[in-house]
KOLLUMNU-810081 format. One line per field, with one value per residue (C-alpha): x negated, y, z; residue in three letters. Coordinates in steps of 0.25 Angstrom, whole numbers, plus 5000, padded with zeros to 4 digits. Each point is the difference from the previous one (the first is absolute). Example, Ala and Ser with C-alpha at 12.3 -4.5 7.8 and 13.67 -1.06 7.14 Angstrom:
KOLLUMNU-810081
px <- 4951; 4994
py <- 4982; 5014
pz <- 5031; 4998
r <- ALA; SER
This chain:
KOLLUMNU-810081
px <- 5060; 5012; 4991; 4992; 5013; 5005; 4987; 5000; 5015; 4996; 4989; 5009; 4996; 5013; 4995; 4987; 4989; 5001; 4986; 4994; 4988; 5000; 4992; 4992; 5011; 5010; 5006; 5005; 4996; 5009; 4995; 4992; 5001; 4989; 4998; 5006; 4995; 4995; 4995; 4986; 5001; 5005; 4989; 4989; 5006; 5000; 4986; 4995; 5007; 4993; 4987; 5000; 4995; 4989; 4986; 4996; 4990; 5010; 5001; 5015; 5002; 4996; 5010; 5011; 4997; 5002; 5014; 5011; 5015; 4997; 4989; 5009; 5009; 4989; 4991; 5010; 5005; 4986; 4998; 5013; 4996; 4986; 5007; 5009; 5013; 5009; 4999; 5013; 5008; 4990; 5000; 5015; 4998; 5009; 4996; 4991; 4998; 4989; 4997; 4994; 4990; 4997; 4999; 4997; 4992; 4992; 4986; 5000
py <- 5062; 5006; 5010; 4988; 4993; 5012; 5002; 4985; 5002; 5013; 4993; 4989; 4989; 4994; 4986; 4993; 5003; 5011; 5003; 5004; 5007; 5015; 5006; 5013; 5008; 4994; 4990; 4987; 4990; 4988; 4988; 4990; 4985; 4996; 5015; 5000; 5001; 4987; 4997; 4999; 5013; 5007; 4994; 5004; 5015; 5001; 4994; 5010; 5011; 4996; 4999; 5014; 5008; 4990; 5003; 4991; 4992; 4997; 4985; 5001; 5003; 4986; 4994; 5009; 4996; 4985; 5002; 4992; 4997; 4986; 5002; 5008; 4988; 4989; 5007; 5001; 4986; 4994; 5008; 4995; 4986; 5001; 5004; 4988; 5007; 4997; 5011; 4997; 5010; 5012; 4997; 4998; 4986; 4988; 4992; 4989; 5006; 4993; 5013; 5006; 4988; 5000; 5015; 5007; 4991; 4991; 5004; 5012
pz <- 5000; 4994; 4992; 4995; 4996; 4993; 4992; 4996; 4995; 4993; 4992; 4997; 5009; 5006; 5003; 5003; 5010; 5010; 5000; 4987; 4994; 4998; 4989; 5003; 4993; 5009; 4990; 5005; 4989; 4996; 5008; 4992; 5003; 5010; 5004; 5014; 5014; 5006; 5013; 4994; 4993; 5013; 5008; 4990; 5000; 5015; 5001; 4990; 5007; 5013; 4994; 4993; 5012; 5003; 4996; 4988; 5009; 5011; 5002; 5002; 4985; 4997; 5010; 4994; 4986; 5004; 5006; 4993; 5003; 5001; 5010; 5008; 5002; 5000; 5011; 5011; 4996; 5002; 5013; 5006; 4996; 5006; 5013; 4999; 4997; 4989; 4989; 4993; 5008; 4997; 4985; 5000; 4994; 5002; 5013; 4995; 4987; 4992; 4993; 5012; 5001; 4986; 4996; 5013; 5010; 4990; 4995; 4990
r <- UNK; UNK; UNK; UNK; UNK; UNK; UNK; UNK; UNK; UNK; UNK; UNK; UNK; UNK; UNK; UNK; UNK; UNK; UNK; UNK; UNK; UNK; UNK; UNK; UNK; UNK; UNK; UNK; UNK; UNK; UNK; UNK; UNK; UNK; UNK; UNK; UNK; UNK; UNK; UNK; UNK; UNK; UNK; UNK; UNK; UNK; UNK; UNK; UNK; UNK; UNK; UNK; UNK; UNK; UNK; UNK; UNK; UNK; UNK; UNK; UNK; UNK; UNK; UNK; UNK; UNK; UNK; UNK; UNK; UNK; UNK; UNK; UNK; UNK; UNK; UNK; UNK; UNK; UNK; UNK; UNK; UNK; UNK; UNK; UNK; UNK; UNK; UNK; UNK; UNK; UNK; UNK; UNK; UNK; UNK; UNK; UNK; UNK; UNK; UNK; UNK; UNK; UNK; UNK; UNK; UNK; UNK; UNK
């Protein structure tokens, strides 16, 4: 971590996001607005990495391609609700939150 921070400073990046793109030449470009890591972009990259060694016709590729950050919150919330449990603690929502019912338990 200290080496990464030193390299960021060496290239003039003293504020902003910790994790940044690195070009093939090793340059760390200035961050453009809206060009940051998001939960969705991380999920997409991880799914692509998991699918890489799979044969092209493996059905798991289709499943991995459909993963979303929202789905990783919605799926467990719906599962707990089907079991008769309150999903608010799992999702770190406020107890009694209408958000859970509206965005995570209702029809897609």
